[in-house]
N, C-alpha and C positions, 0 to 999 in steps of 0.2 A: 502494499499500501504506501502508495504516494504523501509526502507532507500537505495536509492538507491548505488553503489559501487561509483560514480561522487564522491557525497558529500567527502569523503572519502578526493581527490583528494585537493577539497576546502581549506579546513582546517582539523589544526589536532580537535583543541576547540574552540565548541558553541554549537550555538542551530539550531535549522532549524524545516518550517512548508511546511507541500503538501497541504499546502491553503490558501487563503488568503482573505484579508476583504477590496474592492475596496472601496476610496471611493468617491464615487459621488460627481460631482462636486455642484448637487444641494440637499439641506437638507442633508447633509453628517453624521449628527444626532451622536455617538460618535465613528464610524470608524476608528475614525484616531489612536483609542490608543490601535490599534492590528497590527500599525504598527509597524515594527524596526526600533534602534534609531544605533546612529551611533556621537561621535561631539567629538569636545577639549575643551571640558569648555568656552569656547565663542558662539563659532559657531557651528554649527551641523544636524541634518534633523531626519527626522520622514517620509521614506517610506513605501509606503502600497503594492509594491509589483506584481501591479495587469501584467498581461501581456499585454495586448494591453490601458490601456487607467492607466497605475500610476502616481503616484503623488505627490509629494516630497515637505515636510512642511519643509520650514526653518526656523533656530531657531538662538538666540543671549539673551547669556545670560541677555542683560545688558538695553533687550528690555522693558519698561516702558508704562502704554498708560494713561496719563493725566483726571484727575475730578476737579470737582470742588472744590472737598473739600481742609480744610487748610493747609497749609503747616508748620504753626508755631504752636508751639504750646499755647493755649488759656492760655490767665491768669490770668482765673479762678482757675488753681489749689492750686497754695503755699497762694491764700487766705482761702483754705477752711479746708488748715491741720487742726488745731486745734479744728477746725468743726468735723471735720472727725474723728480725738482720744478721745475727747468728749464724743459722740453717741456710738463710740464704746467701749467705755470704761464700760457707760453706759449701754449698750445693748440694745441701740435702734432703731431698723436692718430695719425702717421705711427713717429717714436720707434719703437723696437724693442728687446725684453730681447739684450743677447745673449753668449754665451760669450763665453771672454774668447780665444776665439782670433777675435774679431771676427764668425763664424756667429749668425745671427737663433739665440733658439734652438726648441726642441722639446721641449716638457714629457718628464720619464720621471716615472715614477711605483713603488707601494707596492709592496710584496705581496699574495699574496692570497691570501684565505679556501679555502678549501678542503672535502669531508666528509673524514667515515672510514672504515671498510671498510663495504664493503654485504653485509649477510649476508643469503642467501635459505633459507629453505624450501621445500621441495621435498617436497611429500607424494607419498607410489606411490599412497593412492586414493584412489582422485578419482571423483565421481559427480555427476550434477543438484541446483545448489545451490535451495538454494528457506529465504525465512524468514533472510534474509543484514541485515546490521544492523553497525555500527560502532562504535565510541562514542569521544567523551572525557569524562572524569570532571574534572569544576574542581577539585573536593576537594580529589581526590588525583594531580591528573597523574597517571592512570591512564589506558591508553589499552586499546581490546578488539574483538575481532572475534568477534558467532556464525554458526550459520548451521547448516544443517538438510540434510542429506543420503540414501541409503539407507541409512549405518551409523546414525542419529540425529543428536543435533545434538550439533554441536563451542563450545570457550568458549577463550578465547587470551586469556591481559591481557598489559600489559606497561608499567613504570614507572621512571623515574630515579629514582632516590634520593638526597633532597636528605640522608641520618642516611648513608648507605654511599659514597655517588659514586660509582653503580656503576648499569647498566642493566640489568631480573630481567624476563624471560620465562617468564610458564607458562602449556604446555598441560595438556590431561588430555585424556585416552580420550571415548570418546563418553557420552552416558546411555541409549548402550545396552551400552554394554562393550564396544566398536568399540578395537580396541588402535592407539598411533600407529607408526606406519610413515612414516619418513622421510627425505634426507636433504639434509643441512647442509652448503652452502656458501657461497663465495669470492664474484661476481661480478669480472671487469676489472674494470683502473683505467677504461682506454682505452676502454670502452664506458657509458662514467659519462655523461649529458649536460654537454656539453660541451666533455671530451676527447676525443674520437669523431670529432669531424671532421681531427683529423690538422695545425693548425695552432694546434695547445697546446704553447707548452713544457714540459707538466704531460709527452710521452717524454723530458725531459732526466733524471728519476727514476729509480729502479733501487726496485724491491719483488718480498718474498717471501711467499709466501703458504704460511702453517705446522699442519702438523698433525700433533699430537705421536703417537707407537706407542701410544697407551694409546688416542686418542681423549681422551682430558681437554679438550682446546679445540680452538679452530681462531684465527691469530692473523694480523695483516695488517701486516710490519712493511715500511719504504721509509726511505731516505735521500734525501734532496734532492737536487737540482743545487747543483755546489759551485761555484760562486760566486767570486773573489775581492775581500774587503772584505765580506761576510755574515758576520753573528754564526751561519747558519743552514750554513755551509761545511759543515762535518759532522757536520749535523746531522738531524733524522729525524723520523716518529712512529711507532707501533703504537697500534692496539686490539687486545684480546685479548677473547673467549667463552669461559667454560667450560661446559662443559655436563651435566646431572647429568639420569642419566635410574633411575627408579625400573625394579624388576621390566619388566625389559626387554635387549636390546643391544646395546649401542654398538661400531663399528671404526672402524680407517682406510679407507680407500679412495682412488685416484686417480681421476678422471675425466677425461675424453677428452682435450686437451693445446691448447689454446686458441690459440696457437701468438704470444702477447701480447712482445710484443716489451720493453715495461717489467720484466717479470717476470722474474728472475735466479734463480729458486731449481731444483736439482736436476725435481725436480717440480713441474710450471707449476701443479695442478691440485688437489692432494690438499680430500680433502672430509671429513663424516662421516654413515655410513651409519647409519641407527635400525630399529631391528625391533621391534615388539611390546612397546611402553611404554605404563606408566599412565598414568606422567606425566611429561615434560622440562621439566626448567629453565635454562637458557640466563641467563648473569651475565659481563655487557657492559663493561666502560672501555678508556679509552682514554688518548692520553698522549704526547709527545714530549721530542726532546731535542737538546742541543748539542752533544750527542758520541759522536756515532756510530763514531766515526773514517772513514778517507779513504772516501770511495764508489769509487776504484781495485776498495779491497779487500773491499770490501760481497759481493759476490758469493759470495765462498770464507767467510765468516765461515759457523759451523754455530751459533752462541749469540750472542746479542744481551741485552743487561743490563737494557735499557724492558723488552722483552719477559715477563723473568724477571719486574721490582717491578711487572707488571702483574695477572703471573698470579699472585704471590704476594699482591696486593692484591683480585682474586676468588677466592681460595684464603680470605681471612680473612675475608672474607663467609661461604662458604660454612658455615668452621665454627661462625661466630657462629648460623647459623641452621638447623643441624643438630644433631637430637635424636635421641633411642634411635627415639622413633616416626614420624621419617619423616624422611627426608632431606633436604631443605632446604623449609623454614616460613616460607613465601612468604608468608602471612596477615600475620604477626609483622611480617617486612623492609617489610608495605606496612603497617603500622596506626602503627610508630614511625614512617616517613617522614612517610603524610596525616597525622600529629599536628600538625606544624608545617604544614604543606603547606596543608592546610583551615583549619588559626588565620589564618593569611596569607592566602586567600583568603574569607576570609568575614568578615574584617571592614567591609569596603562591599558592602551589596546595597543593586544600584537596580530598580528595580520600575517600569515605566509603564503604566497606566490604558488598556482600549483594544485591540482585535485579539488578542482570548483567545480566539478560534478557532484564531490562527494559532501559539500557544504551546506548542504539542506538536504540530511538524511535524518534518521531517529537514532537513539541510539546503539541500536540493538545492530541494527546494519554499520553505522560506522567503528563498531567495534571490531563485526566480522570481516570488512575494509582490511581491519590492520592487519586482524587475523588470519588475514590470507596476503597478507604485505611484511612477508619474516625478515627480507633483506632490510628496509628501508622502513622509517619512519611516513603516513601518511597527513600529508599538510595534514587536510583537514581536521582529521583526528586531532593532530597537536593542537592543533588552533583550540580547540575543544576541550582535551586537557586539560590545556593551559586554561582555560576560561572557566572554568568546573576546581580545576586546587583553588585558584584566587579565589572566588567565589565560598568558597569550606571552610579559606581561610577566612574572610570575615566575616563575616558567617561564627565560630569561632572568637573571633576577639573582644579582648577588653576588657574583661573580667578575669580573665587566669591564661596562661600560658596553654595550647592547642594536647588535649590530653592523647594515650596512642591512637583511640579512641575520634577524636577530634575533641566533640561533645555527644556523640551521639552513640547511643548502643540498646539493642530491643532486647535482653541478655544478662541475667540475674549474674553467671559466671562469664564473664568478656575472657577476653587468652590474658593475658600477661596480668588479668584483674584493672585491665584499663587505666594506668596508673599511667603517671609520666617519667620515661624514662631518657638522663639524659648524659645519657656516654654513645648514643645518636642521633634517637626517635625525635625527641625535643627542639634538637637540636640543626636537627631536617626538617625538620616541623617550621619550624621559623627563621629559618631561612634567606627566605624571601618577604621577609616585612619590609624592612627599611629597605632596600633598593626600589622595593616594589608597590614603596609612596603610600605605605600603608599610615594609618592614624589610629587604630585602637591597639591594635596590636602590639605595640611596642609598653602601650600603660597595662596592662591586660602580662602580660610577663613582665615586667619593673612589680607589681604588686607580686604574682606568681612567686617574683625570686624574692622576696624582702620578706614574704609572710611566710616562707624557711630558710631561711637567713637565722636564725637564732641556735636549730638547728644544725645548720652547717659551723655554724662559733662552734655548737656541743661536739659535732662529727672529729674537727681536728683538735680540740680535748682530749679526748677520750681515745679516737686512737693512737695520739700522736705526745699529747699530754701537754701540747700547743698552749699558746694563748694570746689571744688579740688576733689569730687568723682564723680564717673558713678551709672549708673541708667537705664540695658538696659534693652528695649523696648517688648514688647512680641509680636511686630510684627515690620516688616520691607519689605520696598517694592526693595531695594538696595540701592537707591539712599539715602533714609533716613531715619531716626530712630527714630522721636521725638512721645514723645504721644499725637496723636489723636484718637485712640484707645479706649475710654472707656469711662462708664457710672454705671447705677449702676451695672447691668445682669456682666458687666466685666470691675471691675475697674480695671483694667490694671494698669495704675497711681502707684497703689498699691504693684504690684506683685514685691517684691523686689530680689530677686533670683538668677535675669538673669544674671548678673555680673560673681557673684561665677560660675555661668554653664557655660557663652561661652568662660568662662575664659580657664577654665576644660584644654578643650581637646590641648590645647596652650600646656597650663603647661606639660599636657601630651605629646606631640612634646618633648620637651626639657626633661621629665625622660625616653623616649625611644629613640632618635634620639641626645642628647647631644647638647649642646650652636651651635651654628651654626649662619653667616647674613643672612641675610632674604631681598634679593633686594627689595629696593624700586620701585614701578611700578608707573603708571598716576592713576587707579585706586581709587588707596589709596586716593588719593587726601592728597599728603602731608603735604600742604601749610597751610591744616589748622590742624593740631594738631600737634605747637611750643607746644599750652600749654597742651597738655597731657603725654609725651614719657618724661619725668619726675617726680620721687619720691618729688618733691618740691615743693608749690605751685607755679603756672601763670608760670608751665613747665621751657621751654628749655630759654638760652640767645638768644639771637641774633644773636651772636658769636658762640655758640656752634651749633644754628641747622642749620646756613648755615657752618659748618664745617662737620654737618652729610650730611646734602643734596649734595655734595659737594664729602662723603664720595661714596656713589650711597646704603650705604645697613643702614637696623638694623642688631644692635646684635639682639640675641632672648631675650635672659633675661638681658641685661643691659638697653634694650632702650622698648623693648615692654612690656613683661612678670613684670620688679621688679615695672616700673610706675603705667602699670594698673593695676595688684593685689595691689597696692598702693591706687591707688583711689577707687576699689570694700572694698576693708578696709576701707579706710575713711566714703562710704558710710553707713555700720555696726559701726562705729564707733559716728557716728554723725545722727544716728538714733534712737541709744538706750540714748534717755534725762531720769534722775535720778528724771525725776517728774512721769515716769510712772516705774513702780519695782509690784515687786513679795516680800514680806515677808520670813519670813526662816518660815514661813507654809504652801506658796504655795499659799496667795493669795493674787489676783492681789490686787495695792494700787493707789493713783493720791493724791500728795503731791505739788500742784502750787510752786515753788522758789523753790525746792528743789535739791540741787548742785551737791549733791554725796552720789554714793550707801552704806551704814551702812553692817558690816560683815556679812553673811548667807541673803543675800540680791543680786535681780538678776532684771537683767533689765529686763523689757514688750519688743518684738518686735511690734508695731501698730503703724498707720492699717497694715494688711498684707490682703492678698490672696492668696488661695489656690484653686489653678487650680484645673474646675470651680464648688466648689463644696462650700454648707454652711452645719454646726452644724444643727441637727434636731430640730427644733424649734424656731431657726431661721433667719427670712430671708431674711438676706444677707450674702455678700458673704463678703462686707469686715470685715474683722475679727483680734483680734490679738494674735502672737504669733502662727501661721504658725509654723509648725513645718516643713516644708519644709524650711523658713526660717531661723531656728535654725539650722536647716544639710548646709545648702549651706552656712552660717555666721563661723561656723566651720569650713568647708572645704578651703574656702576663707583665715579663716587667718590662716589656717594651711597650704596655698599652698606661701601667702606672706611668711611666715615665715623660709619655705626650701627656697628661690630663697634670700631672705635676706643672710642665711647661706652660701649659694654656691654665693655670690657674695661678700661677707665681704665685701662692699664699708662703708666709715669711718661712722660712730655710726649707726652701723648695729644694735648691740650691745642694744643699744636706744627705737628701731625700734619692737626688736622682745621681748625684757621687754614688749612696751605697749601692744604690742597683745596679747601675751601671757596672759595678764593681763584681757583683754578684753572678753579673751577665757572664763578663769574663769566665767565670769559675767554674761555671755548669760546666753536665757533663759533653763532651765532644760528641759530634753524630761518626758514626759508626758503619762501614762502605764494606761490602759483601767481598769475593774474591770478584764476580761478577760483576762489579761499581755499582751494586742495587744499594741502596739506603735500607740498615739492615735494622727489626722492628724492636730488637736491644744494642744497645752501644757497650757492651757487653764481646772481650775476647774466647769469653769460656763457651757462650752460645753459639749454638748452629740453627739458619734460620730454618723456621718451618710457615711456607707459602701453602698450603694447602689448608686452609683461613676466606675468609669471605671479611673481615674485620679488615677494613685498612686506616687502624689504630694511627703505625708509624710514620701515616700519609698529612699527617698535621699540620707539616708543614706548607703543606701545598693548599691543602683546605682542611680546617675551615682557618689557617696563618697564611700568612702572604709569598715566606720567608724566597721560597725558589722564584716567584715573579726575580727579585731579583739576586738572585746567584742563581747562574747556568749551573754550576756542577751538580749544585742540591737539584737544581728541576730534574737532570737527567740520572740521576743517581734514583729519583723519587719515579721514574716512569722508568726506568729498567725491574723495581721494587715493586710498579701495578701490573706487569707485562710478567712478572715471575707470578703474582698469584691472578694473574687470569688464565698462567702455562699449568700452573701445581693448583689448583683448586678444583678436585674433583669432588666433592664429597660434599657438601653445604652452598649450591648458588639460589635459594630459593627466595632467600629472602630480603623484602624492596628495598628495604636501609641498604642492605650490604650492596644492591646495585647501585640507588641513587647515588651514598657514601661515594661510589667511585666513578659514578658522571661527574660530581663534581671536584671531585679531583681533575679529571680529566682534564672540564674545562679552566683551571688553576693551569693546570702543566699546557693550553692552547692545541688538545687534541683533539678535535670534530670530529672525527670520526669516532677512540673510543665512547664522548661522549652518547654518539646516538647507538654505537653497540652497547651501553649500559641500560640504558632510556627501552631498549625494543623488548629482553625479557617478559618485563613486566610485562607491557603491550600484545605481544602474540601471547598468550600463556593465557591464564586468567586473572590475572594481578588488579582485571577493570571487572567492576558489578556493571548492571544494566544502568544504573543507578550515574552511572561513570564515577561513584565512590571507588576506590582499592581496597584490596587484601592484603595481609598480614606480607602473602609470598605471590610466586609467578603460581602456584598448581593447587592454592587452598587449601593443604596440607593439613595448617592449624584451622581453618573456617576462623579469621581472626582478621576482622574487620579492621585497616589499619589506614590513618590520612600518611604515610611517611613517606607512601610512595606520591598520591594528587597533589599534598605540596612540594614535595623536592623539585618535583616537574618544575612546578615556573618556580623556585629557584635553581633549577641548572637550565633550563630556558635562558632566563636574568643575567647571571656567571657567563655561556654560554659569547654573549649579547655585547655584554660589557661587562668590562673588565676596572675594576677603580680601586686606592687606597690612596689617604692624604697626599694631596696634589698633584696626582695624579691620573689618567682614564687613561684606555686602549677598549675602542668600542671591537664589536667582530671581532675577538681573540678566541674564539673555537667554536667560528659559522663552518658550517658543511655545505662540502660542495652540490649538495643537494638542495641548498635552499640558495637558489638560483636569486632570487628578489622575494625580500619584504619589507616589511617594517615595524618598530616599535615605539610607542610614548608614552609619556610621562614617570619614567625610572629616573629613580636616583641616581646621584654617583658620590660614594666613599669622601667626599670632601666639594658638602655645600653646593653642590651644582645639579639642577635636572637637569633629566635630560628629558627637550620636548620631541625630540620626535630624530627617530635612527632609523636612515633607512635607505637599501643596501643595493646594487644588481650587479651579480657577476658578470655575469655577459656581458655588460657595458664597461664595468671596471671603476666603478664609482659608489662611492660609499659619500651621505651625506648624514651630518647631523647637526641639529641646533639646540646648545645653550644657555641655558639662563643661571647665575649665581644668587644663591641668598642670602651673598653680603657683598660688601663693597670689595675694589682689588683683589679677588679672587685669582694667584696664581697657578693656574698649573701645566701640571706637559702633559700634552695628548697625541694617543698617533693610533694607529686604525694594524688590525690582525691580518686585514687584503694585503698584497702586494700593493702598493700606490707610486707614484712617482711626485705629483705634485698638489699642494695643497691651496688653497682658497679659503681665507677668512673675507663675509660678509662681500663677497668678491677679489678679494684684491689677494691676489699671489704673495705667500709669504714664504721665510725660511726655512727650510729644513735640517733639522737636528740630530745628528749621530748619538747614539747610547751602544753602543755593542755595536751589536747588527742588529736596531730597532732604531726606526727614523723616527721623530716626534718633533709635534711644532710644542711652543711657549704661547699662553694665555693668559691671559689677565679680564677675569670677564666682571662687570659692574652689576648691583643686583638691581636684577627682575627686570635684563638687561639680553633680550636675547641676540647670542653669537650663532652667527652660520659657515660652517667651514666643509665644505666636499672635498676628498683626498678621491686622486683621478693616477687612472695608471695611464701609460704614455699607448 
């Protein structure tokens, strides 16, 4: 079936499907993954689009399901540090991390993300469906369904409002005047994917379905299991859907009892029946509380403060958009929200010429076209998945960082608990936000980092005995990020690179947009941050902290970046002890009591962990001198030096001197016999390339060292080729392919970029919704957005390299991408790339730049062959740096400068 003309009237930019996957009320399996999504970073939904039994699974970014696992760092960490160091130094790979009772430690886990209530729209009048279509409008975050049956054409639309923090659905009578008759009901939790298997802790919660006597709303309210030591021991969540019926009737009914054991309501299955309505509007929001009272009293409760609070919020939205002329003005609510969302989405526009005949087909056909083209990326598919990824990034932005699942799940046991994984996944998911000119994603990410920062400080103290330092955990559930997940297979307490890597996106935010004030929001937990928001030991004084809170904002450079970068630098300073070092010949040494290094000696970083690999013949992942750590330390120290130089606080020169000295004493990179950059800078280790992780290529991405070091770039390219050649056991994970694509982009290997993107595209990586799985082959059936978002970052890195004071356009442009353009990207030097276009057949690259500041001096080059450069139509002098040609530019604030590179 071809695309109907109606679709173009519904939206200009978006995706659509001519089929749907219904989510059954019983044993839904993996069906929810094909649903279309909307969100505002806090609330959102997944909808199946089924004509007669549609389901909306509502979401809330901060929902966490508790478990009995500990919420504090066990005390065995600090006591084992010296033992760990000694065994690593002696290459004893049999040493085990133990509990204080002497038993080998088994990992415990964080809390798990979970969905909100699942609302089912059961239509009473059913017929033969024809002309079916469902869609997502990228410019408004509106999803829709339309179809025709014997009663005419039906249309219903939904969106999650950025303005009002609710999800709104509109249903109207058919175009032939047939009215709406339907039943609204809530599906049982135990039947949702991941809970119906009977093996989950989910069955320890209690919940109720609520419908008020006037049928104004449906609600689900739940009390979490009560575990000792859990901050959620008295907590719970709720979701409320308020129902407005126009020219029809609604009444509370009770459906057949499903005998749901977790459901402790007096009536287990209340619902709302609607008859003969001209229109129905559903207004939904969700929330959680830490104060729901004792779980022992929950079943007997008859009122719930959280439900009342949510209902009050939905009622305020109803009143806001209710007028004498209409019961609810859906279009006004949509337009206020869409004004912001469309501006955010349309800031960047990407177009890739070619495959034009495929740019007007539905999702399934587009996926099939790409799968039928295993050697090249279909340009229509590339455009669409770039836009889909950007759209979903925006929907996730503002409240927190994106979870493994973005912010969407239809299951109660999501893969890897749907948490935040900070040693690749989150890092990939936010890699495009700054250069992609987003405005809210950075605020949510900063809020997420600050919310977890007290635990990061505790990690450094408990793992290493450090003071005034931070160590980012591998994982976080959003509420906590302390070291609890670790054992010998995954010694996360010795993963050291996290603070540098996770602060880099905030640093890049400053590079792109300059200094700015960040609003203090509730999710930051600001009252826990007094010890952290200062470069000084023990943090801010009471007076300074009160003043900061009264101001209501945090200065990006002074209050966030410099203090936190200083604390990550303190980590590197304190992990480097002169007792463990390499001598002038590069041999590892241990001298107890040694106080300082001699000339030519370098620190060892010990212990280290290079996820999730170990050297050949050494059967422990607890190692020394992981190259990832060396690169992260170098990058982190360079960031803090740049921040000090920018702020020039009193005493900055002393701090800069200290960090420069530490830089010089860090371990040197090591190169293998074939010239490859080694994963560990240890002569005692043998490289193991049968692995998907690329941690040792940190110097290429996310850092920038290879751009200015040709030898390091060459060694990184050899290391990457070794991974391609020898990794034969695990090449399914999307994050591995996205990481590889970004490294290829930084190494200016265009073919490598495309070959890294293809596996997820030509196998099972993309669902019918154009959202993505964790794996190429869906082996874990794990919904995961690091591919969807990683593709966006990869495209942007392939088209634009930037760092402070320099921009290179088209550094890794595929020869197959003959012509195209992208508009609105940000360069990491406070420059907007208003438009970048290329035509390889003509040998012309055009770029229009606009600076955010006056007198912004940059060095501009192009990755494509060129001989002549015109600036605003005037030929300019071409300079050489090694083999790279460039032009010097001094840009003025808000003034567009046009540059054309051409080939003779």
